[in-house]
N, C-alpha and C positions, 0 to 999 in steps of 0.2 A: 227173617230171623227165625231160627229154629231153637226151641228150648229143649234141652236134654235133661228131663226130670225123671228120676228113677222112682221116687215115691211121692205120694200126695195123700192128704187126709180130707175127709168130707168137710165142706164149709157149710155149717148150719146157719140158717137165717136168724133173725132177731128172736123168733119164737122157738128156736132150737129144732127147726125142721129143715128137710131137704126134699125137693120134688123127686119122685120116683116114677119113671115111665116103664110100664109093663108091655113087653113085646112078645108075640108068639114066636117061640124059638124055631119053629119049622118054616112058617110062611113069611115071617118078618113083619106081619101086620101089627100096628100099634093098637093095643087093647085098651089101655086106660092110663090116666095120670093120678097118682095118689101122693100122699106125704108120708115121710118116715121121720121119727125122732131117733136118737141114738139107740134106745132100747129096742125099737122096732127093727132097726138094721141088724143089731146083734142077734135077735131072735130069728130073723130071716136067715141069716148065715148059719146059725146053730140048728135050726129045724129043717132047712132046705125047702121051705115054702114061704110065700109072701105074707109078711106081717106089716101092717101099715098103722099110721096114727090117724084116727078120725078127729078132724078138727071140730066137727059139729058135736060130737059126743065127748070130746077130750078123753079118749080112751084108746088103747091098743085095739086093733081090728085084724084078726086073722082071716084073710080072704077065704071065703067059702065055709067059715065056721058054722053058719046056720043053713046056708043054701046048698053046701056040698060042691060049689063051683070053685074049687081050689086052684091055686097057681103053684105048681111045683117048680122050684128054682133050678134052672139049667146053668146059668151063670149070671154074674152081676159085674157091671163096670161103672166106673166113676168118670165123668167127663173131664176134659182138659183143665177146666177151671175149678174142679172139685165141688161144683155146686148143683149137680144133677146126677141121679143114679139111673142106670138102664138095667132093668131086670129082664133077662130072656127066660121065658117060662113055658111050661107045658100047661095049657089052660084046660081044665075040666069044666065043661058046660059054658055058661055065659060069664063074661068078665063084667058086663054092665048090669047095674041094678034094675034096668028096664027089661032084662031077659035077652038082650042082644049080645052077640059074641063080643063086640067091641063097643066102647063108649063113643067112638067116633063114627057116627052114622048119619049125621046131617051134612048134606052136600049143598053148596051154594049154587043155585040154579035160577037164572033170570031174576036176580035181585032178592031171592028168598032162600031161606035155609029149609030144605026139604029132607025128611027122613028117607033113608035108603035101606034096603035089606042088606045086612052084613053077616049072613050065616057063615059058619066055618066051612 
């Protein structure tokens, strides 16, 4: 069965948030997962750079505001269920707070999660 849906709206969770996956627009590498509320999404679209909602600080967070490691928005998509955003970005510097290019640097090897180099 194929659905023919022309429009859809974000489906916010009970906390008013939606997961947002940031992906390198050139390489396709997944950089990070963060959360957006409606205001963060509107600011991201208006400013052309990633703005997220920090659950730990309960505040908007402009990626790279203090570090300079910004994410310039190339395009943004909403998944088929409307419950996850995909941001294709041009990443300046590290996406991860550890200083690595991507937050996804632990590889499962022989029963353990081991850090791998993931330089751009």
